[in-house]
PDB file with SEQRES, HELIX, SHEET and CRYST1 records, atoms N, CA, C and O in Angstrom:
SEQRES   1 A   63  UNK UNK UNK UNK UNK UNK UNK UNK UNK UNK UNK UNK UNK          
SEQRES   2 A   63  UNK UNK UNK UNK UNK UNK UNK UNK UNK UNK UNK UNK UNK          
SEQRES   3 A   63  UNK UNK UNK UNK UNK UNK UNK UNK UNK UNK UNK UNK UNK          
SEQRES   4 A   63  UNK UNK UNK UNK UNK UNK UNK UNK UNK UNK UNK UNK UNK          
SEQRES   5 A   63  UNK UNK UNK UNK UNK UNK UNK UNK UNK UNK UNK                  
HELIX    1 AA1 UNK A   45  UNK A   47  5                                   3    
SHEET    1 AA1 3 UNK A  14  UNK A  18  0                                        
SHEET    2 AA1 3 UNK A   2  UNK A   9 -1                                        
SHEET    3 AA1 3 UNK A  48  UNK A  56 -1                                        
SHEET    1 AA2 3 UNK A  23  UNK A  26  0                                        
SHEET    2 AA2 3 UNK A  31  UNK A  34 -1                                        
SHEET    3 AA2 3 UNK A  41  UNK A  44 -1                                        
CRYST1    1.000    1.000    1.000  90.00  90.00  90.00 P 1           1          
ATOM      1  N   UNK A   1     -87.716 -72.229  54.312  1.00  0.00           N  
ATOM      2  CA  UNK A   1     -88.164 -71.769  55.610  1.00  0.00           C  
ATOM      3  C   UNK A   1     -88.386 -70.257  55.544  1.00  0.00           C  
ATOM      4  O   UNK A   1     -87.582 -69.522  54.971  1.00  0.00           O  
ATOM      5  N   UNK A   2     -89.465 -69.821  56.128  1.00  0.00           N  
ATOM      6  CA  UNK A   2     -89.807 -68.413  56.166  1.00  0.00           C  
ATOM      7  C   UNK A   2     -89.497 -67.848  57.550  1.00  0.00           C  
ATOM      8  O   UNK A   2     -89.457 -68.580  58.540  1.00  0.00           O  
ATOM      9  N   UNK A   3     -89.280 -66.546  57.601  1.00  0.00           N  
ATOM     10  CA  UNK A   3     -89.056 -65.875  58.883  1.00  0.00           C  
ATOM     11  C   UNK A   3     -90.034 -64.711  59.012  1.00  0.00           C  
ATOM     12  O   UNK A   3     -90.538 -64.176  58.025  1.00  0.00           O  
ATOM     13  N   UNK A   4     -90.281 -64.343  60.266  1.00  0.00           N  
ATOM     14  CA  UNK A   4     -91.139 -63.202  60.545  1.00  0.00           C  
ATOM     15  C   UNK A   4     -90.566 -62.440  61.726  1.00  0.00           C  
ATOM     16  O   UNK A   4     -89.834 -63.001  62.542  1.00  0.00           O  
ATOM     17  N   UNK A   5     -90.902 -61.158  61.815  1.00  0.00           N  
ATOM     18  CA  UNK A   5     -90.545 -60.356  62.972  1.00  0.00           C  
ATOM     19  C   UNK A   5     -91.766 -60.280  63.874  1.00  0.00           C  
ATOM     20  O   UNK A   5     -92.854 -59.926  63.419  1.00  0.00           O  
ATOM     21  N   UNK A   6     -91.596 -60.604  65.129  1.00  0.00           N  
ATOM     22  CA  UNK A   6     -92.642 -60.441  66.130  1.00  0.00           C  
ATOM     23  C   UNK A   6     -92.288 -59.175  66.905  1.00  0.00           C  
ATOM     24  O   UNK A   6     -91.272 -59.131  67.599  1.00  0.00           O  
ATOM     25  N   UNK A   7     -93.126 -58.147  66.786  1.00  0.00           N  
ATOM     26  CA  UNK A   7     -92.847 -56.842  67.384  1.00  0.00           C  
ATOM     27  C   UNK A   7     -93.862 -56.585  68.486  1.00  0.00           C  
ATOM     28  O   UNK A   7     -95.069 -56.585  68.245  1.00  0.00           O  
ATOM     29  N   UNK A   8     -93.360 -56.363  69.710  1.00  0.00           N  
ATOM     30  CA  UNK A   8     -94.229 -56.047  70.839  1.00  0.00           C  
ATOM     31  C   UNK A   8     -94.225 -54.534  71.042  1.00  0.00           C  
ATOM     32  O   UNK A   8     -93.168 -53.918  71.184  1.00  0.00           O  
ATOM     33  N   UNK A   9     -95.419 -53.947  71.054  1.00  0.00           N  
ATOM     34  CA  UNK A   9     -95.573 -52.495  71.197  1.00  0.00           C  
ATOM     35  C   UNK A   9     -95.885 -52.139  72.645  1.00  0.00           C  
ATOM     36  O   UNK A   9     -96.212 -53.011  73.450  1.00  0.00           O  
ATOM     37  N   UNK A  10     -95.782 -50.833  72.978  1.00  0.00           N  
ATOM     38  CA  UNK A  10     -96.037 -50.371  74.336  1.00  0.00           C  
ATOM     39  C   UNK A  10     -97.480 -50.600  74.782  1.00  0.00           C  
ATOM     40  O   UNK A  10     -97.742 -50.664  75.982  1.00  0.00           O  
ATOM     41  N   UNK A  11     -98.412 -50.723  73.850  1.00  0.00           N  
ATOM     42  CA  UNK A  11     -99.808 -50.967  74.219  1.00  0.00           C  
ATOM     43  C   UNK A  11    -100.102 -52.460  74.385  1.00  0.00           C  
ATOM     44  O   UNK A  11    -101.262 -52.870  74.353  1.00  0.00           O  
ATOM     45  N   UNK A  12     -99.057 -53.273  74.563  1.00  0.00           N  
ATOM     46  CA  UNK A  12     -99.134 -54.711  74.830  1.00  0.00           C  
ATOM     47  C   UNK A  12     -99.696 -55.511  73.652  1.00  0.00           C  
ATOM     48  O   UNK A  12    -100.219 -56.609  73.843  1.00  0.00           O  
ATOM     49  N   UNK A  13     -99.594 -54.980  72.466  1.00  0.00           N  
ATOM     50  CA  UNK A  13     -99.976 -55.728  71.275  1.00  0.00           C  
ATOM     51  C   UNK A  13     -98.719 -56.306  70.642  1.00  0.00           C  
ATOM     52  O   UNK A  13     -97.680 -55.649  70.583  1.00  0.00           O  
ATOM     53  N   UNK A  14     -98.826 -57.529  70.175  1.00  0.00           N  
ATOM     54  CA  UNK A  14     -97.739 -58.150  69.423  1.00  0.00           C  
ATOM     55  C   UNK A  14     -98.211 -58.305  67.995  1.00  0.00           C  
ATOM     56  O   UNK A  14     -99.252 -58.909  67.735  1.00  0.00           O  
ATOM     57  N   UNK A  15     -97.443 -57.759  67.072  1.00  0.00           N  
ATOM     58  CA  UNK A  15     -97.782 -57.855  65.654  1.00  0.00           C  
ATOM     59  C   UNK A  15     -96.685 -58.624  64.946  1.00  0.00           C  
ATOM     60  O   UNK A  15     -95.512 -58.558  65.314  1.00  0.00           O  
ATOM     61  N   UNK A  16     -97.092 -59.350  63.926  1.00  0.00           N  
ATOM     62  CA  UNK A  16     -96.170 -60.214  63.188  1.00  0.00           C  
ATOM     63  C   UNK A  16     -96.042 -59.694  61.763  1.00  0.00           C  
ATOM     64  O   UNK A  16     -97.043 -59.422  61.099  1.00  0.00           O  
ATOM     65  N   UNK A  17     -94.802 -59.557  61.299  1.00  0.00           N  
ATOM     66  CA  UNK A  17     -94.519 -59.038  59.970  1.00  0.00           C  
ATOM     67  C   UNK A  17     -93.653 -60.038  59.214  1.00  0.00           C  
ATOM     68  O   UNK A  17     -92.616 -60.454  59.731  1.00  0.00           O  
ATOM     69  N   UNK A  18     -94.048 -60.438  58.003  1.00  0.00           N  
ATOM     70  CA  UNK A  18     -93.192 -61.327  57.217  1.00  0.00           C  
ATOM     71  C   UNK A  18     -91.898 -60.605  56.850  1.00  0.00           C  
ATOM     72  O   UNK A  18     -91.923 -59.453  56.417  1.00  0.00           O  
ATOM     73  N   UNK A  19     -90.774 -61.287  57.026  1.00  0.00           N  
ATOM     74  CA  UNK A  19     -89.479 -60.631  56.819  1.00  0.00           C  
ATOM     75  C   UNK A  19     -88.596 -61.424  55.866  1.00  0.00           C  
ATOM     76  O   UNK A  19     -87.373 -61.398  56.005  1.00  0.00           O  
ATOM     77  N   UNK A  20     -89.174 -62.119  54.914  1.00  0.00           N  
ATOM     78  CA  UNK A  20     -88.373 -62.882  53.961  1.00  0.00           C  
ATOM     79  C   UNK A  20     -87.564 -61.980  53.050  1.00  0.00           C  
ATOM     80  O   UNK A  20     -86.520 -62.389  52.544  1.00  0.00           O  
ATOM     81  N   UNK A  21     -88.029 -60.758  52.834  1.00  0.00           N  
ATOM     82  CA  UNK A  21     -87.305 -59.816  51.987  1.00  0.00           C  
ATOM     83  C   UNK A  21     -86.198 -59.091  52.720  1.00  0.00           C  
ATOM     84  O   UNK A  21     -85.518 -58.250  52.132  1.00  0.00           O  
ATOM     85  N   UNK A  22     -86.003 -59.401  53.993  1.00  0.00           N  
ATOM     86  CA  UNK A  22     -84.960 -58.765  54.784  1.00  0.00           C  
ATOM     87  C   UNK A  22     -85.518 -57.661  55.664  1.00  0.00           C  
ATOM     88  O   UNK A  22     -86.643 -57.199  55.475  1.00  0.00           O  
ATOM     89  N   UNK A  23     -84.713 -57.251  56.625  1.00  0.00           N  
ATOM     90  CA  UNK A  23     -85.091 -56.160  57.505  1.00  0.00           C  
ATOM     91  C   UNK A  23     -83.823 -55.513  58.035  1.00  0.00           C  
ATOM     92  O   UNK A  23     -82.748 -56.113  58.011  1.00  0.00           O  
ATOM     93  N   UNK A  24     -83.960 -54.287  58.511  1.00  0.00           N  
ATOM     94  CA  UNK A  24     -82.816 -53.571  59.081  1.00  0.00           C  
ATOM     95  C   UNK A  24     -83.331 -52.510  60.039  1.00  0.00           C  
ATOM     96  O   UNK A  24     -84.515 -52.171  60.029  1.00  0.00           O  
ATOM     97  N   UNK A  25     -82.442 -51.992  60.860  1.00  0.00           N  
ATOM     98  CA  UNK A  25     -82.781 -50.883  61.737  1.00  0.00           C  
ATOM     99  C   UNK A  25     -82.141 -49.640  61.156  1.00  0.00           C  
ATOM    100  O   UNK A  25     -80.925 -49.588  60.970  1.00  0.00           O  
ATOM    101  N   UNK A  26     -82.958 -48.637  60.867  1.00  0.00           N  
ATOM    102  CA  UNK A  26     -82.471 -47.380  60.322  1.00  0.00           C  
ATOM    103  C   UNK A  26     -82.289 -46.399  61.473  1.00  0.00           C  
ATOM    104  O   UNK A  26     -83.268 -45.911  62.038  1.00  0.00           O  
ATOM    105  N   UNK A  27     -81.049 -46.112  61.818  1.00  0.00           N  
ATOM    106  CA  UNK A  27     -80.751 -45.256  62.962  1.00  0.00           C  
ATOM    107  C   UNK A  27     -81.168 -43.808  62.714  1.00  0.00           C  
ATOM    108  O   UNK A  27     -81.566 -43.117  63.652  1.00  0.00           O  
ATOM    109  N   UNK A  28     -81.086 -43.342  61.483  1.00  0.00           N  
ATOM    110  CA  UNK A  28     -81.423 -41.948  61.190  1.00  0.00           C  
ATOM    111  C   UNK A  28     -82.909 -41.662  61.432  1.00  0.00           C  
ATOM    112  O   UNK A  28     -83.258 -40.623  61.993  1.00  0.00           O  
ATOM    113  N   UNK A  29     -83.774 -42.575  61.014  1.00  0.00           N  
ATOM    114  CA  UNK A  29     -85.211 -42.354  61.191  1.00  0.00           C  
ATOM    115  C   UNK A  29     -85.767 -43.080  62.420  1.00  0.00           C  
ATOM    116  O   UNK A  29     -86.953 -42.961  62.725  1.00  0.00           O  
ATOM    117  N   UNK A  30     -84.906 -43.838  63.132  1.00  0.00           N  
ATOM    118  CA  UNK A  30     -85.296 -44.593  64.317  1.00  0.00           C  
ATOM    119  C   UNK A  30     -86.477 -45.515  64.029  1.00  0.00           C  
ATOM    120  O   UNK A  30     -87.484 -45.500  64.736  1.00  0.00           O  
ATOM    121  N   UNK A  31     -86.330 -46.316  62.975  1.00  0.00           N  
ATOM    122  CA  UNK A  31     -87.381 -47.241  62.549  1.00  0.00           C  
ATOM    123  C   UNK A  31     -86.788 -48.605  62.233  1.00  0.00           C  
ATOM    124  O   UNK A  31     -85.616 -48.729  61.879  1.00  0.00           O  
ATOM    125  N   UNK A  32     -87.632 -49.629  62.370  1.00  0.00           N  
ATOM    126  CA  UNK A  32     -87.331 -50.932  61.800  1.00  0.00           C  
ATOM    127  C   UNK A  32     -87.906 -50.895  60.396  1.00  0.00           C  
ATOM    128  O   UNK A  32     -89.092 -50.617  60.219  1.00  0.00           O  
ATOM    129  N   UNK A  33     -87.082 -51.172  59.401  1.00  0.00           N  
ATOM    130  CA  UNK A  33     -87.518 -51.169  58.009  1.00  0.00           C  
ATOM    131  C   UNK A  33     -87.559 -52.614  57.537  1.00  0.00           C  
ATOM    132  O   UNK A  33     -86.549 -53.317  57.563  1.00  0.00           O  
ATOM    133  N   UNK A  34     -88.733 -53.047  57.108  1.00  0.00           N  
ATOM    134  CA  UNK A  34     -88.919 -54.419  56.655  1.00  0.00           C  
ATOM    135  C   UNK A  34     -89.115 -54.402  55.148  1.00  0.00           C  
ATOM    136  O   UNK A  34     -90.004 -53.720  54.637  1.00  0.00           O  
ATOM    137  N   UNK A  35     -88.281 -55.156  54.437  1.00  0.00           N  
ATOM    138  CA  UNK A  35     -88.350 -55.240  52.987  1.00  0.00           C  
ATOM    139  C   UNK A  35     -87.265 -54.417  52.335  1.00  0.00           C  
ATOM    140  O   UNK A  35     -86.825 -53.401  52.874  1.00  0.00           O  
ATOM    141  N   UNK A  36     -86.837 -54.867  51.162  1.00  0.00           N  
ATOM    142  CA  UNK A  36     -85.805 -54.145  50.412  1.00  0.00           C  
ATOM    143  C   UNK A  36     -86.380 -53.424  49.215  1.00  0.00           C  
ATOM    144  O   UNK A  36     -85.867 -52.378  48.816  1.00  0.00           O  
ATOM    145  N   UNK A  37     -87.424 -53.961  48.642  1.00  0.00           N  
ATOM    146  CA  UNK A  37     -88.060 -53.324  47.495  1.00  0.00           C  
ATOM    147  C   UNK A  37     -89.210 -52.444  47.960  1.00  0.00           C  
ATOM    148  O   UNK A  37     -89.274 -52.032  49.119  1.00  0.00           O  
ATOM    149  N   UNK A  38     -90.093 -52.173  47.051  1.00  0.00           N  
ATOM    150  CA  UNK A  38     -91.286 -51.409  47.403  1.00  0.00           C  
ATOM    151  C   UNK A  38     -92.472 -52.337  47.384  1.00  0.00           C  
ATOM    152  O   UNK A  38     -92.521 -53.183  46.491  1.00  0.00           O  
ATOM    153  N   UNK A  39     -93.393 -52.266  48.244  1.00  0.00           N  
ATOM    154  CA  UNK A  39     -93.478 -51.356  49.392  1.00  0.00           C  
ATOM    155  C   UNK A  39     -92.655 -51.879  50.573  1.00  0.00           C  
ATOM    156  O   UNK A  39     -92.394 -53.076  50.691  1.00  0.00           O  
ATOM    157  N   UNK A  40     -92.264 -50.964  51.423  1.00  0.00           N  
ATOM    158  CA  UNK A  40     -91.544 -51.284  52.643  1.00  0.00           C  
ATOM    159  C   UNK A  40     -92.438 -50.956  53.830  1.00  0.00           C  
ATOM    160  O   UNK A  40     -93.335 -50.118  53.731  1.00  0.00           O  
ATOM    161  N   UNK A  41     -92.191 -51.612  54.932  1.00  0.00           N  
ATOM    162  CA  UNK A  41     -92.921 -51.322  56.157  1.00  0.00           C  
ATOM    163  C   UNK A  41     -91.971 -50.642  57.125  1.00  0.00           C  
ATOM    164  O   UNK A  41     -90.865 -51.128  57.362  1.00  0.00           O  
ATOM    165  N   UNK A  42     -92.401 -49.509  57.690  1.00  0.00           N  
ATOM    166  CA  UNK A  42     -91.607 -48.780  58.679  1.00  0.00           C  
ATOM    167  C   UNK A  42     -92.314 -48.856  60.026  1.00  0.00           C  
ATOM    168  O   UNK A  42     -93.491 -48.513  60.140  1.00  0.00           O  
ATOM    169  N   UNK A  43     -91.587 -49.307  61.043  1.00  0.00           N  
ATOM    170  CA  UNK A  43     -92.129 -49.402  62.391  1.00  0.00           C  
ATOM    171  C   UNK A  43     -91.281 -48.497  63.289  1.00  0.00           C  
ATOM    172  O   UNK A  43     -90.102 -48.779  63.503  1.00  0.00           O  
ATOM    173  N   UNK A  44     -91.861 -47.417  63.817  1.00  0.00           N  
ATOM    174  CA  UNK A  44     -91.088 -46.511  64.681  1.00  0.00           C  
ATOM    175  C   UNK A  44     -90.619 -47.214  65.952  1.00  0.00           C  
ATOM    176  O   UNK A  44     -91.405 -47.875  66.631  1.00  0.00           O  
ATOM    177  N   UNK A  45     -89.336 -47.068  66.266  1.00  0.00           N  
ATOM    178  CA  UNK A  45     -88.780 -47.711  67.452  1.00  0.00           C  
ATOM    179  C   UNK A  45     -89.288 -47.093  68.747  1.00  0.00           C  
ATOM    180  O   UNK A  45     -89.198 -47.722  69.801  1.00  0.00           O  
ATOM    181  N   UNK A  46     -89.822 -45.871  68.693  1.00  0.00           N  
ATOM    182  CA  UNK A  46     -90.347 -45.233  69.896  1.00  0.00           C  
ATOM    183  C   UNK A  46     -91.564 -45.969  70.446  1.00  0.00           C  
ATOM    184  O   UNK A  46     -91.890 -45.823  71.624  1.00  0.00           O  
ATOM    185  N   UNK A  47     -92.244 -46.758  69.610  1.00  0.00           N  
ATOM    186  CA  UNK A  47     -93.431 -47.499  70.032  1.00  0.00           C  
ATOM    187  C   UNK A  47     -93.139 -48.961  70.350  1.00  0.00           C  
ATOM    188  O   UNK A  47     -94.053 -49.712  70.690  1.00  0.00           O  
ATOM    189  N   UNK A  48     -91.872 -49.377  70.243  1.00  0.00           N  
ATOM    190  CA  UNK A  48     -91.528 -50.792  70.345  1.00  0.00           C  
ATOM    191  C   UNK A  48     -90.873 -51.094  71.693  1.00  0.00           C  
ATOM    192  O   UNK A  48     -89.947 -50.405  72.119  1.00  0.00           O  
ATOM    193  N   UNK A  49     -91.377 -52.146  72.355  1.00  0.00           N  
ATOM    194  CA  UNK A  49     -90.766 -52.616  73.596  1.00  0.00           C  
ATOM    195  C   UNK A  49     -89.692 -53.652  73.279  1.00  0.00           C  
ATOM    196  O   UNK A  49     -88.586 -53.593  73.815  1.00  0.00           O  
ATOM    197  N   UNK A  50     -90.030 -54.612  72.392  1.00  0.00           N  
ATOM    198  CA  UNK A  50     -89.111 -55.694  72.038  1.00  0.00           C  
ATOM    199  C   UNK A  50     -89.488 -56.243  70.675  1.00  0.00           C  
ATOM    200  O   UNK A  50     -90.618 -56.085  70.212  1.00  0.00           O  
ATOM    201  N   UNK A  51     -88.507 -56.898  70.034  1.00  0.00           N  
ATOM    202  CA  UNK A  51     -88.787 -57.602  68.790  1.00  0.00           C  
ATOM    203  C   UNK A  51     -87.907 -58.838  68.743  1.00  0.00           C  
ATOM    204  O   UNK A  51     -86.855 -58.910  69.377  1.00  0.00           O  
ATOM    205  N   UNK A  52     -88.376 -59.809  67.965  1.00  0.00           N  
ATOM    206  CA  UNK A  52     -87.612 -61.033  67.805  1.00  0.00           C  
ATOM    207  C   UNK A  52     -87.872 -61.605  66.415  1.00  0.00           C  
ATOM    208  O   UNK A  52     -88.917 -61.370  65.807  1.00  0.00           O  
ATOM    209  N   UNK A  53     -86.902 -62.353  65.938  1.00  0.00           N  
ATOM    210  CA  UNK A  53     -87.022 -63.018  64.649  1.00  0.00           C  
ATOM    211  C   UNK A  53     -87.450 -64.447  64.912  1.00  0.00           C  
ATOM    212  O   UNK A  53     -86.829 -65.149  65.710  1.00  0.00           O  
ATOM    213  N   UNK A  54     -88.515 -64.881  64.241  1.00  0.00           N  
ATOM    214  CA  UNK A  54     -89.046 -66.230  64.430  1.00  0.00           C  
ATOM    215  C   UNK A  54     -89.088 -66.955  63.102  1.00  0.00           C  
ATOM    216  O   UNK A  54     -89.323 -66.346  62.058  1.00  0.00           O  
ATOM    217  N   UNK A  55     -88.860 -68.254  63.144  1.00  0.00           N  
ATOM    218  CA  UNK A  55     -89.041 -69.057  61.938  1.00  0.00           C  
ATOM    219  C   UNK A  55     -90.504 -69.476  61.862  1.00  0.00           C  
ATOM    220  O   UNK A  55     -91.157 -69.708  62.879  1.00  0.00           O  
ATOM    221  N   UNK A  56     -90.993 -69.566  60.648  1.00  0.00           N  
ATOM    222  CA  UNK A  56     -92.383 -69.946  60.413  1.00  0.00           C  
ATOM    223  C   UNK A  56     -92.374 -71.315  59.757  1.00  0.00           C  
ATOM    224  O   UNK A  56     -91.798 -71.483  58.682  1.00  0.00           O  
ATOM    225  N   UNK A  57     -93.004 -72.294  60.387  1.00  0.00           N  
ATOM    226  CA  UNK A  57     -93.023 -73.625  59.771  1.00  0.00           C  
ATOM    227  C   UNK A  57     -93.828 -73.605  58.489  1.00  0.00           C  
ATOM    228  O   UNK A  57     -94.789 -72.843  58.374  1.00  0.00           O  
ATOM    229  N   UNK A  58     -93.453 -74.432  57.517  1.00  0.00           N  
ATOM    230  CA  UNK A  58     -94.226 -74.471  56.282  1.00  0.00           C  
ATOM    231  C   UNK A  58     -95.638 -74.975  56.547  1.00  0.00           C  
ATOM    232  O   UNK A  58     -95.851 -75.860  57.376  1.00  0.00           O  
ATOM    233  N   UNK A  59     -96.583 -74.406  55.839  1.00  0.00           N  
ATOM    234  CA  UNK A  59     -97.970 -74.821  56.001  1.00  0.00           C  
ATOM    235  C   UNK A  59     -98.296 -75.892  54.972  1.00  0.00           C  
ATOM    236  O   UNK A  59     -97.737 -75.922  53.875  1.00  0.00           O  
ATOM    237  N   UNK A  60     -99.199 -76.754  55.350  1.00  0.00           N  
ATOM    238  CA  UNK A  60     -99.657 -77.788  54.414  1.00  0.00           C  
ATOM    239  C   UNK A  60    -101.132 -77.550  54.132  1.00  0.00           C  
ATOM    240  O   UNK A  60    -101.917 -77.251  55.031  1.00  0.00           O  
ATOM    241  N   UNK A  61    -101.481 -77.690  52.878  1.00  0.00           N  
ATOM    242  CA  UNK A  61    -102.881 -77.520  52.480  1.00  0.00           C  
ATOM    243  C   UNK A  61    -103.461 -78.873  52.145  1.00  0.00           C  
ATOM    244  O   UNK A  61    -102.856 -79.690  51.451  1.00  0.00           O  
ATOM    245  N   UNK A  62    -104.631 -79.075  52.652  1.00  0.00           N  
ATOM    246  CA  UNK A  62    -105.349 -80.304  52.302  1.00  0.00           C  
ATOM    247  C   UNK A  62    -106.594 -79.916  51.541  1.00  0.00           C  
ATOM    248  O   UNK A  62    -107.470 -79.243  52.084  1.00  0.00           O  
ATOM    249  N   UNK A  63    -106.684 -80.325  50.308  1.00  0.00           N  
ATOM    250  CA  UNK A  63    -107.845 -79.981  49.473  1.00  0.00           C  
ATOM    251  C   UNK A  63    -108.852 -81.096  49.447  1.00  0.00           C  
ATOM    252  O   UNK A  63    -109.889 -80.976  48.794  1.00  0.00           O  
TER     253      UNK A  63                                                      
END                                                                             
């Protein structure tokens, strides 16, 4: 099962970020940091209204 972060910004956009590599909130830089290795994604908390962790159902491919 995969997980993703759904992040709602102040401009009413919701963006989805894959979070299988983990995520954390960095209080010093006031960011959500997604990923443990490189590259990492940094989302400033000043632009965020809400976030939630969602499970992503497995996809099936039909060839």
